[in-house]
HTML snippet that shows the backbone in 3Dmol.js (N, CA, C, O; Angstrom):
<script src="https://3Dmol.org/build/3Dmol-min.js"></script>
<div id="view" style="width:600px;height:400px;position:relative"></div>
<script>
const pdb = `
ATOM      1  N   UNK A   1     -33.592 102.610  25.852  1.00  0.00           N
ATOM      2  CA  UNK A   1     -34.919 102.708  26.413  1.00  0.00           C
ATOM      3  C   UNK A   1     -35.588 101.331  26.369  1.00  0.00           C
ATOM      4  O   UNK A   1     -35.415 100.571  25.416  1.00  0.00           O
ATOM      5  N   UNK A   2     -36.343 101.034  27.405  1.00  0.00           N
ATOM      6  CA  UNK A   2     -37.027  99.750  27.502  1.00  0.00           C
ATOM      7  C   UNK A   2     -38.295  99.807  26.650  1.00  0.00           C
ATOM      8  O   UNK A   2     -39.071 100.756  26.763  1.00  0.00           O
ATOM      9  N   UNK A   3     -38.516  98.789  25.788  1.00  0.00           N
ATOM     10  CA  UNK A   3     -39.732  98.780  24.971  1.00  0.00           C
ATOM     11  C   UNK A   3     -40.990  98.759  25.840  1.00  0.00           C
ATOM     12  O   UNK A   3     -40.986  98.207  26.941  1.00  0.00           O
ATOM     13  N   UNK A   4     -42.055  99.361  25.340  1.00  0.00           N
ATOM     14  CA  UNK A   4     -43.317  99.487  26.088  1.00  0.00           C
ATOM     15  C   UNK A   4     -43.826  98.135  26.587  1.00  0.00           C
ATOM     16  O   UNK A   4     -44.313  98.048  27.715  1.00  0.00           O
ATOM     17  N   UNK A   5     -43.728  97.088  25.782  1.00  0.00           N
ATOM     18  CA  UNK A   5     -44.252  95.780  26.171  1.00  0.00           C
ATOM     19  C   UNK A   5     -43.390  95.084  27.215  1.00  0.00           C
ATOM     20  O   UNK A   5     -43.762  94.012  27.691  1.00  0.00           O
ATOM     21  N   UNK A   6     -42.255  95.657  27.583  1.00  0.00           N
ATOM     22  CA  UNK A   6     -41.365  95.072  28.592  1.00  0.00           C
ATOM     23  C   UNK A   6     -41.344  95.876  29.888  1.00  0.00           C
ATOM     24  O   UNK A   6     -40.601  95.540  30.810  1.00  0.00           O
ATOM     25  N   UNK A   7     -42.139  96.918  29.968  1.00  0.00           N
ATOM     26  CA  UNK A   7     -42.172  97.783  31.148  1.00  0.00           C
ATOM     27  C   UNK A   7     -43.137  97.243  32.193  1.00  0.00           C
ATOM     28  O   UNK A   7     -44.085  96.525  31.877  1.00  0.00           O
ATOM     29  N   UNK A   8     -42.879  97.597  33.420  1.00  0.00           N
ATOM     30  CA  UNK A   8     -43.753  97.231  34.526  1.00  0.00           C
ATOM     31  C   UNK A   8     -44.331  98.507  35.117  1.00  0.00           C
ATOM     32  O   UNK A   8     -43.595  99.382  35.573  1.00  0.00           O
ATOM     33  N   UNK A   9     -45.637  98.604  35.105  1.00  0.00           N
ATOM     34  CA  UNK A   9     -46.305  99.734  35.745  1.00  0.00           C
ATOM     35  C   UNK A   9     -46.543  99.327  37.196  1.00  0.00           C
ATOM     36  O   UNK A   9     -47.122  98.272  37.454  1.00  0.00           O
ATOM     37  N   UNK A  10     -46.109 100.142  38.132  1.00  0.00           N
ATOM     38  CA  UNK A  10     -46.239  99.727  39.527  1.00  0.00           C
ATOM     39  C   UNK A  10     -46.692 100.880  40.420  1.00  0.00           C
ATOM     40  O   UNK A  10     -46.464 102.058  40.143  1.00  0.00           O
ATOM     41  N   UNK A  11     -47.346 100.471  41.510  1.00  0.00           N
ATOM     42  CA  UNK A  11     -47.880 101.412  42.489  1.00  0.00           C
ATOM     43  C   UNK A  11     -47.651 100.836  43.877  1.00  0.00           C
ATOM     44  O   UNK A  11     -47.526  99.623  44.044  1.00  0.00           O
ATOM     45  N   UNK A  12     -47.600 101.703  44.855  1.00  0.00           N
ATOM     46  CA  UNK A  12     -47.470 101.271  46.246  1.00  0.00           C
ATOM     47  C   UNK A  12     -48.404 102.114  47.109  1.00  0.00           C
ATOM     48  O   UNK A  12     -48.473 103.331  46.942  1.00  0.00           O
ATOM     49  N   UNK A  13     -49.119 101.477  48.023  1.00  0.00           N
ATOM     50  CA  UNK A  13     -50.032 102.242  48.876  1.00  0.00           C
ATOM     51  C   UNK A  13     -49.297 103.245  49.748  1.00  0.00           C
ATOM     52  O   UNK A  13     -49.886 104.228  50.199  1.00  0.00           O
ATOM     53  N   UNK A  14     -48.039 103.009  49.984  1.00  0.00           N
ATOM     54  CA  UNK A  14     -47.259 103.913  50.831  1.00  0.00           C
ATOM     55  C   UNK A  14     -46.714 105.110  50.065  1.00  0.00           C
ATOM     56  O   UNK A  14     -46.125 106.006  50.671  1.00  0.00           O
ATOM     57  N   UNK A  15     -46.896 105.147  48.739  1.00  0.00           N
ATOM     58  CA  UNK A  15     -46.444 106.289  47.939  1.00  0.00           C
ATOM     59  C   UNK A  15     -47.249 107.550  48.197  1.00  0.00           C
ATOM     60  O   UNK A  15     -46.718 108.659  48.140  1.00  0.00           O
ATOM     61  N   UNK A  16     -48.529 107.375  48.480  1.00  0.00           N
ATOM     62  CA  UNK A  16     -49.415 108.512  48.681  1.00  0.00           C
ATOM     63  C   UNK A  16     -49.745 108.605  50.176  1.00  0.00           C
ATOM     64  O   UNK A  16     -50.714 108.011  50.647  1.00  0.00           O
ATOM     65  N   UNK A  17     -48.937 109.347  50.896  1.00  0.00           N
ATOM     66  CA  UNK A  17     -49.090 109.440  52.352  1.00  0.00           C
ATOM     67  C   UNK A  17     -50.441 110.030  52.738  1.00  0.00           C
ATOM     68  O   UNK A  17     -51.035 109.617  53.734  1.00  0.00           O
ATOM     69  N   UNK A  18     -50.931 110.988  51.964  1.00  0.00           N
ATOM     70  CA  UNK A  18     -52.237 111.585  52.274  1.00  0.00           C
ATOM     71  C   UNK A  18     -53.343 110.538  52.207  1.00  0.00           C
ATOM     72  O   UNK A  18     -54.187 110.462  53.099  1.00  0.00           O
ATOM     73  N   UNK A  19     -53.335 109.730  51.147  1.00  0.00           N
ATOM     74  CA  UNK A  19     -54.344 108.681  51.027  1.00  0.00           C
ATOM     75  C   UNK A  19     -54.166 107.633  52.123  1.00  0.00           C
ATOM     76  O   UNK A  19     -55.145 107.181  52.716  1.00  0.00           O
ATOM     77  N   UNK A  20     -52.934 107.252  52.387  1.00  0.00           N
ATOM     78  CA  UNK A  20     -52.649 106.238  53.405  1.00  0.00           C
ATOM     79  C   UNK A  20     -53.158 106.662  54.781  1.00  0.00           C
ATOM     80  O   UNK A  20     -53.793 105.874  55.481  1.00  0.00           O
ATOM     81  N   UNK A  21     -52.880 107.899  55.164  1.00  0.00           N
ATOM     82  CA  UNK A  21     -53.322 108.351  56.482  1.00  0.00           C
ATOM     83  C   UNK A  21     -54.837 108.559  56.529  1.00  0.00           C
ATOM     84  O   UNK A  21     -55.467 108.275  57.548  1.00  0.00           O
ATOM     85  N   UNK A  22     -55.421 109.047  55.445  1.00  0.00           N
ATOM     86  CA  UNK A  22     -56.880 109.221  55.409  1.00  0.00           C
ATOM     87  C   UNK A  22     -57.575 107.863  55.481  1.00  0.00           C
ATOM     88  O   UNK A  22     -58.550 107.694  56.213  1.00  0.00           O
ATOM     89  N   UNK A  23     -57.072 106.912  54.725  1.00  0.00           N
ATOM     90  CA  UNK A  23     -57.643 105.565  54.724  1.00  0.00           C
ATOM     91  C   UNK A  23     -57.498 104.917  56.101  1.00  0.00           C
ATOM     92  O   UNK A  23     -58.421 104.263  56.584  1.00  0.00           O
ATOM     93  N   UNK A  24     -56.353 105.099  56.718  1.00  0.00           N
ATOM     94  CA  UNK A  24     -56.126 104.550  58.057  1.00  0.00           C
ATOM     95  C   UNK A  24     -57.086 105.180  59.056  1.00  0.00           C
ATOM     96  O   UNK A  24     -57.644 104.486  59.905  1.00  0.00           O
ATOM     97  N   UNK A  25     -57.278 106.484  58.958  1.00  0.00           N
ATOM     98  CA  UNK A  25     -58.191 107.192  59.841  1.00  0.00           C
ATOM     99  C   UNK A  25     -59.637 106.737  59.636  1.00  0.00           C
ATOM    100  O   UNK A  25     -60.372 106.542  60.604  1.00  0.00           O
ATOM    101  N   UNK A  26     -60.042 106.570  58.377  1.00  0.00           N
ATOM    102  CA  UNK A  26     -61.431 106.218  58.064  1.00  0.00           C
ATOM    103  C   UNK A  26     -61.746 104.736  58.252  1.00  0.00           C
ATOM    104  O   UNK A  26     -62.810 104.382  58.760  1.00  0.00           O
ATOM    105  N   UNK A  27     -60.814 103.873  57.841  1.00  0.00           N
ATOM    106  CA  UNK A  27     -61.093 102.438  57.810  1.00  0.00           C
ATOM    107  C   UNK A  27     -60.341 101.633  58.864  1.00  0.00           C
ATOM    108  O   UNK A  27     -60.723 100.508  59.188  1.00  0.00           O
ATOM    109  N   UNK A  28     -59.279 102.211  59.390  1.00  0.00           N
ATOM    110  CA  UNK A  28     -58.458 101.497  60.369  1.00  0.00           C
ATOM    111  C   UNK A  28     -57.235 100.876  59.728  1.00  0.00           C
ATOM    112  O   UNK A  28     -57.223 100.593  58.530  1.00  0.00           O
ATOM    113  N   UNK A  29     -56.219 100.668  60.522  1.00  0.00           N
ATOM    114  CA  UNK A  29     -54.948 100.144  60.040  1.00  0.00           C
ATOM    115  C   UNK A  29     -55.041  98.664  59.648  1.00  0.00           C
ATOM    116  O   UNK A  29     -54.295  98.212  58.779  1.00  0.00           O
ATOM    117  N   UNK A  30     -55.930  97.920  60.267  1.00  0.00           N
ATOM    118  CA  UNK A  30     -56.001  96.470  60.072  1.00  0.00           C
ATOM    119  C   UNK A  30     -56.266  96.069  58.623  1.00  0.00           C
ATOM    120  O   UNK A  30     -55.799  95.018  58.184  1.00  0.00           O
ATOM    121  N   UNK A  31     -57.004  96.884  57.874  1.00  0.00           N
ATOM    122  CA  UNK A  31     -57.370  96.503  56.507  1.00  0.00           C
ATOM    123  C   UNK A  31     -56.735  97.404  55.445  1.00  0.00           C
ATOM    124  O   UNK A  31     -57.181  97.425  54.298  1.00  0.00           O
ATOM    125  N   UNK A  32     -55.711  98.133  55.823  1.00  0.00           N
ATOM    126  CA  UNK A  32     -55.148  99.164  54.955  1.00  0.00           C
ATOM    127  C   UNK A  32     -54.723  98.650  53.585  1.00  0.00           C
ATOM    128  O   UNK A  32     -55.036  99.291  52.582  1.00  0.00           O
ATOM    129  N   UNK A  33     -54.025  97.525  53.501  1.00  0.00           N
ATOM    130  CA  UNK A  33     -53.542  97.038  52.212  1.00  0.00           C
ATOM    131  C   UNK A  33     -54.637  96.322  51.425  1.00  0.00           C
ATOM    132  O   UNK A  33     -54.706  96.466  50.204  1.00  0.00           O
ATOM    133  N   UNK A  34     -55.482  95.564  52.090  1.00  0.00           N
ATOM    134  CA  UNK A  34     -56.579  94.869  51.408  1.00  0.00           C
ATOM    135  C   UNK A  34     -57.507  95.877  50.740  1.00  0.00           C
ATOM    136  O   UNK A  34     -57.845  95.731  49.565  1.00  0.00           O
ATOM    137  N   UNK A  35     -57.914  96.888  51.479  1.00  0.00           N
ATOM    138  CA  UNK A  35     -58.835  97.877  50.915  1.00  0.00           C
ATOM    139  C   UNK A  35     -58.191  98.669  49.792  1.00  0.00           C
ATOM    140  O   UNK A  35     -58.863  99.026  48.824  1.00  0.00           O
ATOM    141  N   UNK A  36     -56.901  98.948  49.904  1.00  0.00           N
ATOM    142  CA  UNK A  36     -56.194  99.658  48.833  1.00  0.00           C
ATOM    143  C   UNK A  36     -56.141  98.795  47.579  1.00  0.00           C
ATOM    144  O   UNK A  36     -56.328  99.300  46.472  1.00  0.00           O
ATOM    145  N   UNK A  37     -55.887  97.497  47.740  1.00  0.00           N
ATOM    146  CA  UNK A  37     -55.865  96.594  46.585  1.00  0.00           C
ATOM    147  C   UNK A  37     -57.242  96.510  45.927  1.00  0.00           C
ATOM    148  O   UNK A  37     -57.348  96.449  44.702  1.00  0.00           O
ATOM    149  N   UNK A  38     -58.286  96.507  46.740  1.00  0.00           N
ATOM    150  CA  UNK A  38     -59.645  96.447  46.183  1.00  0.00           C
ATOM    151  C   UNK A  38     -59.950  97.698  45.365  1.00  0.00           C
ATOM    152  O   UNK A  38     -60.450  97.594  44.245  1.00  0.00           O
ATOM    153  N   UNK A  39     -59.661  98.866  45.902  1.00  0.00           N
ATOM    154  CA  UNK A  39     -59.959 100.114  45.205  1.00  0.00           C
ATOM    155  C   UNK A  39     -59.058 100.278  43.973  1.00  0.00           C
ATOM    156  O   UNK A  39     -59.409 100.994  43.035  1.00  0.00           O
ATOM    157  N   UNK A  40     -57.910  99.620  43.981  1.00  0.00           N
ATOM    158  CA  UNK A  40     -56.985  99.664  42.849  1.00  0.00           C
ATOM    159  C   UNK A  40     -57.383  98.690  41.753  1.00  0.00           C
ATOM    160  O   UNK A  40     -56.749  98.638  40.699  1.00  0.00           O
ATOM    161  N   UNK A  41     -58.433  97.920  42.003  1.00  0.00           N
ATOM    162  CA  UNK A  41     -58.951  96.962  41.013  1.00  0.00           C
ATOM    163  C   UNK A  41     -57.906  95.923  40.619  1.00  0.00           C
ATOM    164  O   UNK A  41     -57.662  95.693  39.434  1.00  0.00           O
ATOM    165  N   UNK A  42     -57.302  95.310  41.607  1.00  0.00           N
ATOM    166  CA  UNK A  42     -56.328  94.245  41.388  1.00  0.00           C
ATOM    167  C   UNK A  42     -56.974  93.111  40.600  1.00  0.00           C
ATOM    168  O   UNK A  42     -58.074  92.670  40.934  1.00  0.00           O
ATOM    169  N   UNK A  43     -56.296  92.637  39.557  1.00  0.00           N
ATOM    170  CA  UNK A  43     -56.817  91.589  38.682  1.00  0.00           C
ATOM    171  C   UNK A  43     -55.875  90.394  38.637  1.00  0.00           C
ATOM    172  O   UNK A  43     -54.737  90.471  39.099  1.00  0.00           O
ATOM    173  N   UNK A  44     -56.350  89.304  38.083  1.00  0.00           N
ATOM    174  CA  UNK A  44     -55.538  88.089  37.963  1.00  0.00           C
ATOM    175  C   UNK A  44     -54.296  88.315  37.111  1.00  0.00           C
ATOM    176  O   UNK A  44     -53.291  87.631  37.306  1.00  0.00           O
ATOM    177  N   UNK A  45     -54.338  89.252  36.177  1.00  0.00           N
ATOM    178  CA  UNK A  45     -53.171  89.523  35.324  1.00  0.00           C
ATOM    179  C   UNK A  45     -52.103  90.357  36.046  1.00  0.00           C
ATOM    180  O   UNK A  45     -51.017  90.570  35.507  1.00  0.00           O
ATOM    181  N   UNK A  46     -52.406  90.825  37.254  1.00  0.00           N
ATOM    182  CA  UNK A  46     -51.485  91.655  38.019  1.00  0.00           C
ATOM    183  C   UNK A  46     -50.554  90.808  38.898  1.00  0.00           C
ATOM    184  O   UNK A  46     -50.766  89.610  39.083  1.00  0.00           O
ATOM    185  N   UNK A  47     -49.546  91.451  39.419  1.00  0.00           N
ATOM    186  CA  UNK A  47     -48.609  90.804  40.329  1.00  0.00           C
ATOM    187  C   UNK A  47     -48.474  91.636  41.597  1.00  0.00           C
ATOM    188  O   UNK A  47     -48.630  92.856  41.567  1.00  0.00           O
ATOM    189  N   UNK A  48     -48.187  90.977  42.698  1.00  0.00           N
ATOM    190  CA  UNK A  48     -48.011  91.644  43.987  1.00  0.00           C
ATOM    191  C   UNK A  48     -46.611  91.328  44.504  1.00  0.00           C
ATOM    192  O   UNK A  48     -46.207  90.167  44.566  1.00  0.00           O
ATOM    193  N   UNK A  49     -45.890  92.358  44.867  1.00  0.00           N
ATOM    194  CA  UNK A  49     -44.587  92.225  45.502  1.00  0.00           C
ATOM    195  C   UNK A  49     -44.727  92.733  46.928  1.00  0.00           C
ATOM    196  O   UNK A  49     -45.256  93.822  47.148  1.00  0.00           O
ATOM    197  N   UNK A  50     -44.265  91.966  47.883  1.00  0.00           N
ATOM    198  CA  UNK A  50     -44.275  92.419  49.270  1.00  0.00           C
ATOM    199  C   UNK A  50     -42.833  92.458  49.752  1.00  0.00           C
ATOM    200  O   UNK A  50     -42.129  91.448  49.746  1.00  0.00           O
ATOM    201  N   UNK A  51     -42.414  93.633  50.166  1.00  0.00           N
ATOM    202  CA  UNK A  51     -41.097  93.803  50.757  1.00  0.00           C
ATOM    203  C   UNK A  51     -41.317  94.014  52.246  1.00  0.00           C
ATOM    204  O   UNK A  51     -41.936  94.994  52.661  1.00  0.00           O
ATOM    205  N   UNK A  52     -40.812  93.096  53.037  1.00  0.00           N
ATOM    206  CA  UNK A  52     -41.089  93.130  54.466  1.00  0.00           C
ATOM    207  C   UNK A  52     -39.806  92.912  55.246  1.00  0.00           C
ATOM    208  O   UNK A  52     -38.880  92.256  54.770  1.00  0.00           O
ATOM    209  N   UNK A  53     -39.761  93.461  56.437  1.00  0.00           N
ATOM    210  CA  UNK A  53     -38.611  93.230  57.316  1.00  0.00           C
ATOM    211  C   UNK A  53     -38.796  91.954  58.134  1.00  0.00           C
ATOM    212  O   UNK A  53     -38.059  91.719  59.092  1.00  0.00           O
ATOM    213  N   UNK A  54     -39.766  91.139  57.765  1.00  0.00           N
ATOM    214  CA  UNK A  54     -40.027  89.881  58.464  1.00  0.00           C
ATOM    215  C   UNK A  54     -38.987  88.804  58.193  1.00  0.00           C
ATOM    216  O   UNK A  54     -39.068  87.709  58.748  1.00  0.00           O
ATOM    217  N   UNK A  55     -38.014  89.108  57.347  1.00  0.00           N
ATOM    218  CA  UNK A  55     -36.953  88.149  57.094  1.00  0.00           C
ATOM    219  C   UNK A  55     -37.408  86.911  56.336  1.00  0.00           C
ATOM    220  O   UNK A  55     -36.775  85.860  56.432  1.00  0.00           O
ATOM    221  N   UNK A  56     -38.499  87.021  55.582  1.00  0.00           N
ATOM    222  CA  UNK A  56     -38.989  85.879  54.832  1.00  0.00           C
ATOM    223  C   UNK A  56     -39.853  84.944  55.647  1.00  0.00           C
ATOM    224  O   UNK A  56     -40.285  83.903  55.153  1.00  0.00           O
ATOM    225  N   UNK A  57     -40.108  85.306  56.888  1.00  0.00           N
ATOM    226  CA  UNK A  57     -40.914  84.475  57.772  1.00  0.00           C
ATOM    227  C   UNK A  57     -42.331  85.022  57.789  1.00  0.00           C
ATOM    228  O   UNK A  57     -42.559  86.153  58.216  1.00  0.00           O
ATOM    229  N   UNK A  58     -43.285  84.219  57.324  1.00  0.00           N
ATOM    230  CA  UNK A  58     -44.670  84.673  57.251  1.00  0.00           C
ATOM    231  C   UNK A  58     -45.206  85.107  58.607  1.00  0.00           C
ATOM    232  O   UNK A  58     -45.983  86.058  58.686  1.00  0.00           O
ATOM    233  N   UNK A  59     -44.809  84.433  59.661  1.00  0.00           N
ATOM    234  CA  UNK A  59     -45.291  84.775  61.003  1.00  0.00           C
ATOM    235  C   UNK A  59     -44.767  86.125  61.486  1.00  0.00           C
ATOM    236  O   UNK A  59     -45.408  86.776  62.311  1.00  0.00           O
ATOM    237  N   UNK A  60     -43.611  86.551  60.983  1.00  0.00           N
ATOM    238  CA  UNK A  60     -43.034  87.832  61.406  1.00  0.00           C
ATOM    239  C   UNK A  60     -43.461  88.986  60.505  1.00  0.00           C
ATOM    240  O   UNK A  60     -43.181  90.146  60.805  1.00  0.00           O
ATOM    241  N   UNK A  61     -44.130  88.673  59.412  1.00  0.00           N
ATOM    242  CA  UNK A  61     -44.608  89.695  58.486  1.00  0.00           C
ATOM    243  C   UNK A  61     -45.905  90.270  59.039  1.00  0.00           C
ATOM    244  O   UNK A  61     -46.684  89.550  59.664  1.00  0.00           O
ATOM    245  N   UNK A  62     -46.144  91.546  58.820  1.00  0.00           N
ATOM    246  CA  UNK A  62     -47.322  92.191  59.393  1.00  0.00           C
ATOM    247  C   UNK A  62     -48.613  91.526  58.922  1.00  0.00           C
ATOM    248  O   UNK A  62     -48.700  91.014  57.805  1.00  0.00           O
ATOM    249  N   UNK A  63     -49.597  91.548  59.791  1.00  0.00           N
ATOM    250  CA  UNK A  63     -50.915  90.998  59.445  1.00  0.00           C
ATOM    251  C   UNK A  63     -51.489  91.726  58.238  1.00  0.00           C
ATOM    252  O   UNK A  63     -52.166  91.110  57.415  1.00  0.00           O
ATOM    253  N   UNK A  64     -51.231  93.022  58.117  1.00  0.00           N
ATOM    254  CA  UNK A  64     -51.737  93.802  57.004  1.00  0.00           C
ATOM    255  C   UNK A  64     -51.150  93.296  55.686  1.00  0.00           C
ATOM    256  O   UNK A  64     -51.863  93.188  54.688  1.00  0.00           O
ATOM    257  N   UNK A  65     -49.854  92.987  55.682  1.00  0.00           N
ATOM    258  CA  UNK A  65     -49.209  92.453  54.477  1.00  0.00           C
ATOM    259  C   UNK A  65     -49.729  91.061  54.154  1.00  0.00           C
ATOM    260  O   UNK A  65     -50.000  90.751  52.994  1.00  0.00           O
ATOM    261  N   UNK A  66     -49.868  90.230  55.165  1.00  0.00           N
ATOM    262  CA  UNK A  66     -50.392  88.871  54.951  1.00  0.00           C
ATOM    263  C   UNK A  66     -51.817  88.931  54.397  1.00  0.00           C
ATOM    264  O   UNK A  66     -52.158  88.182  53.482  1.00  0.00           O
ATOM    265  N   UNK A  67     -52.645  89.813  54.944  1.00  0.00           N
ATOM    266  CA  UNK A  67     -54.021  89.939  54.466  1.00  0.00           C
ATOM    267  C   UNK A  67     -54.063  90.455  53.028  1.00  0.00           C
ATOM    268  O   UNK A  67     -54.892  90.017  52.230  1.00  0.00           O
ATOM    269  N   UNK A  68     -53.176  91.376  52.705  1.00  0.00           N
ATOM    270  CA  UNK A  68     -53.089  91.877  51.341  1.00  0.00           C
ATOM    271  C   UNK A  68     -52.709  90.765  50.373  1.00  0.00           C
ATOM    272  O   UNK A  68     -53.272  90.663  49.283  1.00  0.00           O
ATOM    273  N   UNK A  69     -51.761  89.939  50.773  1.00  0.00           N
ATOM    274  CA  UNK A  69     -51.359  88.804  49.952  1.00  0.00           C
ATOM    275  C   UNK A  69     -52.502  87.812  49.790  1.00  0.00           C
ATOM    276  O   UNK A  69     -52.720  87.289  48.698  1.00  0.00           O
ATOM    277  N   UNK A  70     -53.228  87.553  50.861  1.00  0.00           N
ATOM    278  CA  UNK A  70     -54.371  86.632  50.798  1.00  0.00           C
ATOM    279  C   UNK A  70     -55.422  87.167  49.829  1.00  0.00           C
ATOM    280  O   UNK A  70     -55.997  86.404  49.053  1.00  0.00           O
ATOM    281  N   UNK A  71     -55.674  88.470  49.872  1.00  0.00           N
ATOM    282  CA  UNK A  71     -56.640  89.064  48.935  1.00  0.00           C
ATOM    283  C   UNK A  71     -56.142  88.902  47.498  1.00  0.00           C
ATOM    284  O   UNK A  71     -56.916  88.555  46.606  1.00  0.00           O
ATOM    285  N   UNK A  72     -54.860  89.153  47.277  1.00  0.00           N
ATOM    286  CA  UNK A  72     -54.297  89.009  45.933  1.00  0.00           C
ATOM    287  C   UNK A  72     -54.511  87.595  45.406  1.00  0.00           C
ATOM    288  O   UNK A  72     -54.824  87.401  44.232  1.00  0.00           O
ATOM    289  N   UNK A  73     -54.342  86.620  46.274  1.00  0.00           N
ATOM    290  CA  UNK A  73     -54.543  85.229  45.859  1.00  0.00           C
ATOM    291  C   UNK A  73     -56.001  84.954  45.502  1.00  0.00           C
ATOM    292  O   UNK A  73     -56.278  84.158  44.605  1.00  0.00           O
ATOM    293  N   UNK A  74     -56.935  85.605  46.194  1.00  0.00           N
ATOM    294  CA  UNK A  74     -58.355  85.363  45.903  1.00  0.00           C
ATOM    295  C   UNK A  74     -58.753  85.852  44.514  1.00  0.00           C
ATOM    296  O   UNK A  74     -59.685  85.317  43.913  1.00  0.00           O
ATOM    297  N   UNK A  75     -58.054  86.866  43.996  1.00  0.00           N
ATOM    298  CA  UNK A  75     -58.363  87.345  42.647  1.00  0.00           C
ATOM    299  C   UNK A  75     -57.459  86.704  41.604  1.00  0.00           C
ATOM    300  O   UNK A  75     -57.603  86.966  40.410  1.00  0.00           O
ATOM    301  N   UNK A  76     -56.523  85.863  42.051  1.00  0.00           N
ATOM    302  CA  UNK A  76     -55.638  85.160  41.131  1.00  0.00           C
ATOM    303  C   UNK A  76     -54.403  85.923  40.723  1.00  0.00           C
ATOM    304  O   UNK A  76     -53.715  85.516  39.786  1.00  0.00           O
ATOM    305  N   UNK A  77     -54.096  87.031  41.404  1.00  0.00           N
ATOM    306  CA  UNK A  77     -52.892  87.807  41.087  1.00  0.00           C
ATOM    307  C   UNK A  77     -51.647  86.989  41.413  1.00  0.00           C
ATOM    308  O   UNK A  77     -51.660  86.145  42.309  1.00  0.00           O
ATOM    309  N   UNK A  78     -50.586  87.249  40.684  1.00  0.00           N
ATOM    310  CA  UNK A  78     -49.321  86.548  40.899  1.00  0.00           C
ATOM    311  C   UNK A  78     -48.638  87.091  42.143  1.00  0.00           C
ATOM    312  O   UNK A  78     -48.738  88.277  42.455  1.00  0.00           O
ATOM    313  N   UNK A  79     -47.952  86.221  42.838  1.00  0.00           N
ATOM    314  CA  UNK A  79     -47.216  86.586  44.051  1.00  0.00           C
ATOM    315  C   UNK A  79     -45.738  86.395  43.758  1.00  0.00           C
ATOM    316  O   UNK A  79     -45.292  85.264  43.565  1.00  0.00           O
ATOM    317  N   UNK A  80     -44.973  87.472  43.720  1.00  0.00           N
ATOM    318  CA  UNK A  80     -43.561  87.394  43.413  1.00  0.00           C
ATOM    319  C   UNK A  80     -42.717  87.869  44.583  1.00  0.00           C
ATOM    320  O   UNK A  80     -43.093  88.799  45.296  1.00  0.00           O
ATOM    321  N   UNK A  81     -41.600  87.239  44.772  1.00  0.00           N
ATOM    322  CA  UNK A  81     -40.610  87.723  45.704  1.00  0.00           C
ATOM    323  C   UNK A  81     -40.736  87.248  47.137  1.00  0.00           C
ATOM    324  O   UNK A  81     -39.895  87.591  47.969  1.00  0.00           O
ATOM    325  N   UNK A  82     -41.754  86.475  47.449  1.00  0.00           N
ATOM    326  CA  UNK A  82     -41.856  86.032  48.845  1.00  0.00           C
ATOM    327  C   UNK A  82     -40.972  84.824  49.060  1.00  0.00           C
ATOM    328  O   UNK A  82     -40.637  84.115  48.112  1.00  0.00           O
ATOM    329  N   UNK A  83     -40.598  84.591  50.296  1.00  0.00           N
ATOM    330  CA  UNK A  83     -39.673  83.517  50.599  1.00  0.00           C
ATOM    331  C   UNK A  83     -40.251  82.499  51.559  1.00  0.00           C
ATOM    332  O   UNK A  83     -39.541  81.585  51.980  1.00  0.00           O
ATOM    333  N   UNK A  84     -41.517  82.627  51.917  1.00  0.00           N
ATOM    334  CA  UNK A  84     -42.104  81.667  52.838  1.00  0.00           C
ATOM    335  C   UNK A  84     -42.936  80.644  52.062  1.00  0.00           C
ATOM    336  O   UNK A  84     -43.329  80.872  50.918  1.00  0.00           O
ATOM    337  N   UNK A  85     -43.189  79.521  52.716  1.00  0.00           N
ATOM    338  CA  UNK A  85     -43.928  78.433  52.045  1.00  0.00           C
ATOM    339  C   UNK A  85     -45.426  78.677  52.064  1.00  0.00           C
ATOM    340  O   UNK A  85     -46.190  77.863  51.546  1.00  0.00           O
TER     341      UNK A  85
END
`;
const viewer = $3Dmol.createViewer("view");
viewer.addModel(pdb, "pdb");
viewer.setStyle({}, {cartoon: {color: "spectrum"}});
viewer.zoomTo();
viewer.render();
</script>
């Protein structure tokens, strides 16, 4: 078993389809990840992982993912796993 201090607690906005579709209906698709990160109280001690089919190219990654990453940077959250400059 992994010790408690070595575990990673993680969440994804796409895990809760009901919330995702309600949020999309109420707020629009353009801000879906940014608004989810805000309501999730993202902090500087947190990390953000983005898995995208953009092939590591920021221009091919969805605007929603890019905006979510930009928001994460504004609060000082760590950005892990991206491959673009």
